[in-house]
Residue, then its C-alpha position, 0 to 999 in steps of 0.5 A: m101290454k101293447h108294444s110301442p114301436h121304435i121309430r128311427f129317422h134317417v132324414d135330412p135335418i131340413f125336413q126332420k121337424e115336420l116328419e117327426q109330427l107324423p104318426w109313424s107308429v101306425p101303418i101309413s094306410d091308416w094315417h087318414s084316421y089320425g088327423v093327418n092331412t093326406l092329399n088327394i093326388k092322382r098317381g100312377i099304378s104302384r105295387h107299394v102302399v103310397i100316400f101324399v101328405k102335407t105337414g108344416r112347410f112341406s108336402f111329401g110322397i111316402k112309400e112303404i117298403s123294406e129298409d134295405i131297398s129304401r136306403k138304396e133308393i134314397d142313395n140313388y136319388e142323391q146320386l142322380l141329383l148330383k149328376g144333374i138328372h131330373t128326379l125326385i128330391p129325397a127327404g130320407f127314410v123312416v123305419r118302424e121297428e115292430q116286435p120281432i116275428p117268432i119263427e119255429t126252428p129245430v133248435g127252438i124259437q128264433y126271432e126275425e127282425n120286423f122292420i118296416a121302412h118308408t121312402v120319403t120324397v118331397l112332393v113334385n107339383n104340377v105333374l101328370p102321372d101315367s094314368l092321366l097321360y093315358s086317359r087323355n086323347f092327345r093329338k099326335e103332336n102333343r103325344e110326341k112332345i110327351w115322348d120327347a120328354i121321356v126320351q130326353m130323360f133316357i138320354q140323360l140317364h144313359s149318358n151318365g151311366v145310369y141303368w134304370g132297370d124298371a123303366s115305365l110310365a108308372n115310374t115317370l112324372i111329366k112336369f111343366d117346367k121353365r127352361e132358359v134357352p140361350f138367346i131365346g129366353i124362358q120357355t115352358i117345356l115338358r120335362a120327365y122326372l124319374s119317380d122310382a129309383e129302387t132298381v137304379e144301377i149307376r155304372p161308369k158306362l152303360s153297354k148297348s145291350m143295357r140301354e136297349a134293355d131299358l128301352n124294351f122294358f119301357f115298351e113292354s110297360m106301355d102294353w101292361i099299363h094300357e091293359d091295366l087302365r083299360l080294365s079299370g075303364m080309364t084309358r082310350e084307344n090307340s095309346g102306346t101304339e107300335d107307331d109310338k114305340l117306333y117314334i120313341k126308338e128312332r128319337y132316342m137313337q137320334l138324340y143319343r148320337v147327338e149326346r155322344k157328339k156333344k160330349k166329344f165336342e166338349q172334350q175337344t173344345s172345353f165348351n158346353i154346347d147346351k149351356f152356351l149355344g142351346s139344344i140341338s137335335n141333329p147330330s150333323y149340327v155338332d160337326q158343323f159347329l166344330k168345322h166353323i170353329e176349326e176354320h176360325k182357328w185357322y183364321m186366328s192363327e194366320k192373323l196372330g202368327y202362331d197356332v191358336t188352341l182349339a179351346a181359345a178359338t172356340r171362345d173367340w168364335y163364340d164371343t165375336i161371331f156367334v153371340p153378336i149374330c144370335t143376340l141379333f136374332r133375339t133383339e130383332h125378334i127374328v125367332e118369332l119368324f121361326k117358332g120352335k127353332t133355337a138360336a143354335e139351329l137358326y145359326i147353322e141353318i142360315m149358314n147352310n143356306k148360304y153354302y147351298l146358294s153359293q154352290q148354285a151361284g158359283k161364288d160366295v153369295g154373302m150372309i145377308p142374301a142367305m138370310h133373306d132367302y132363308a127368311t123368305k122360304f121358312g116363315a117370313t111374309e110381306k109383313h115381316a119386310p121391315m123387320i128383315k130390313q132392320i136385321t139386314d142392316n144390323m148384320l152388316r154392321i156386325l160383320g163389318l160390311t157397312k158402307 
């Protein structure tokens, strides 16, 4: 009599009804023969059997693997999401218990468990797998945007004590996402998602050697993925070049320094730069924000007659100086003159321009001339003159310098 496998579900109740409708008693590679709505989705190279299906309200990615690894991978996904890391949403894992495998031993026949597990994740839409990324002849500028997204993922992982262990484009998805940028609005960006968490290790802190090992493994993967795709006839020339690797490494080192400085800044001020000021990519900008706040702290303390805390000074500086000026950047469309800049970067760069002009003039030139000079040098043209005039008038009002 044919054995009917026992199926165990270890899945989120939200997805249980849909997942129970699938034919788990047979290998997933045969599901297309059982009326399952399998999805024809381009995916990266995988050493496991992977399929994509739609059932009921949801679409899933299903990977066939051992139970121990599947259990660990689902737990890793959950921990990564709790840390705010962009990864797949785990639905759970499903185990098919086949008949035990008889093993001959000196003491007779013994039976080995024969469990086949499946990691189930919710399908991520609008993503670009590695095979598609490598098969397109992207311009350098666009290729660097992809590398930037991957570098940001590495920063996110490593700054949260996460060692990937199997870092490669094959385990990465690139997705077009929406991001709210303070004082700028919604932007469409490229974001990298970790799509394989089998080898992930989560520690209190990562050593420099572990971070370097993750990056070096990624660089090696660029070579073997390129070769696999070349043999399949899918790739182009000059993908994953030494220049690409150098760009990734240098960008990583720069942004990792930024991340360390931001964490120290938050410890000192109880203030999150990314949330309130916006992203920055220059480590010195963190130092400059802190310097401005310390100067504001001194000013507040002198005015109030007692020592104001750095946290209180930060909040007051944000409310009375940063927000009004950056709101002006948005409402008066100044960001349109400086595409790609965040309000935080504009603030620092205009302040820096004011400092250099003042040094040259031997006196404080004031915020408005500095603004004019910066706009003229970095994007403003004659047709922007009315806009600059309105910005000037409003900034004078904010700074209390109206006549």
